[in-house]
N, C-alpha and C positions, 0 to 999 in steps of 0.2 A: 836209723841214722846212717851216715856214711862211714868211711874208713879213714884212718889217719894217713897223711902223706908224709913224705920225707921231711918236709918243712914243719910238720906238726899241725898243719891246717886241716880241718875236716873236709873230706871230699864228698860233696853231695851228689855228684854225677852218677854214682853207682849205688845210690841208696837202695837197700833191699834187693839188689840184683837188677835194678832198672837203670838203663842208660839212655841219655839223649843220643840221637843218631850221630851228631857231630863228635860227641865224646867217644862213642863206640868206635867210630872210624879212626879217630886219633889214637885210641888205646886198644886196638883190636886184639893184640896179643894178651893183654890183661883180661879182656872179656872172655877169650877162649880159655885162659888158665882158670878163671873163676867158674866158668861153666863146667870144667872138669873137676874142680875141687869143691865147689859150693852148690852146684846145681844150675838149672836153667837161668839164663840171663835175658831179661826182657829189654827190647830196644823200642824207644818211642820216636815217632815222627810228628812234629808239631804238637806235642803234648798227648798224642794218642798212641797206645800200644800198637806196634806194627808187626814185629817179628820176635822170635825167641832163638837164642843161640844155646844149643845144648850139646852135651858130650854124645859121642856115638854110642856109648854104653846105655845112656838114658834113652836114646832113640830106639835102640834094639829092644830095650825093656818094654817100650810102649807099643812097638809094632807087633802084629800077630806073628806067631812062630812060623806059620805056613805061608808067609807073604812073598814067597818066591815068585819070580816073574815066569809066566808060561812061555814056552818056545813060540816063536812068531807064527810059524805056519799052523800049528795046532790051534793057536788063538784065533787066527783068521777063519779056520775051518769051523770053529765052535760058534761063530757068529750067525750061522744059518742063512747065509746069503746066496744059496744055490740058485734060486729063481730070479735073482737080481740081474737086470739087463744092463750091462756096462758098455755096450757097443755105442760108438759115436759116429755121426756123419762126418765125412771128410770135410775139413774146413780149409779152404784155400785162401783165406783172408778176404780182403775187400779191395776193390779198385780205388785208388787214391790218385787224384790228379796231381801231377808234379809241376 
């Protein structure tokens, strides 16, 4: 079930860490705070789960430890595109009557 609000009324928008998009937008600070303290918060769009807001600690835990990005040039060199012809013909456009 939801949480109690200041007025004592139950809040069903964040039931079980699930938020409707419009509620998540209106209360984004709370979504972030709950993601840090309670765990991932799901956001629904038109009743279907769409995204998850999670703490950076949770993301780091889920990502592989060696998920560093390779340097750009070594990455391109590793693609094995040595024989790929990248030459283009000169394109001077087309004649357009004015």
